[in-house]
N, C-alpha and C positions, 0 to 999 in steps of 0.2 A: 471628333466627328466619326460616325460609323462608316465602314467601307461600303461601297455600292456594289450590288450584285452584278457581275459581269457575264453570267452564264447565258448561253443562247442555244436553242435547239436547232440543229441543222438537218435532221432527217426524222422520218416517221416510219416505223415498221409495223405492219399489220400482219398478225400471225393467225393461223388456224386454231380453232378450239380443239378439234380432233382431226386426225389424218385419215381415219377409216371412212370411206364413202358411205357404207351402210349405216354407221352411227350418225353421220351427218344427215342422211335421209330421215332416220328415225327422229332425231332432234328437230329437224325442220317440220315434220308432220305433227309432232307433239306441240311445238310452239305455235304453229299455224292453227291447230285445233283450239288452243287456249285463246289465241287472238280472236278467232271467229266466235268463240263462246262469249268473250267479253263484249264484242260488238253486237252480237245478237241479243244478249241479255239486256244491255243498255238500250238498244233499239226497242226491245219489247216493253221496257219500262216507259220509255217516251211515248210509244204508240198507245199503250194502255191509258196513260194519264191524258193524252190528247183526245182519245176517243170517248172518254167517259166524262160527262158534265159534272158528276158528283165529285170528281177528283180535282176540280179547278179551285183549289184552296191554296193559301200561301205555303203550307207545308209541302204540297205536291209540286208547286212552282219551284221551290228550292231543290226538290228531289230531281226534277227534270234538269235543272241547271247542273247538279252534281253528275247526273248521267251523261249530259253533254260534255262536261269537262273531262270525265273519264274516257269517253270515246275519243275526244280530241287528243288527249295525252297518249292514249294507247296507239292511235294511228301515227302520231308524230314520232314516238319512240320507235 
């Protein structure tokens, strides 16, 4: 019979990515800009498809679902 794993995690250490406050600010601004671009782009796709009756076909229905899932995953992460 195989031995049972007896390991246990007793603590969790969260460390900084970088220690320089200026680099932290630059990274925050860069990642926030990418986040806002993703949200704005997907929102624009959804608004365009919703506002145009010509785009109410199954292909665009699935495109809206994909944009919504991308927004949800982006906001969740």
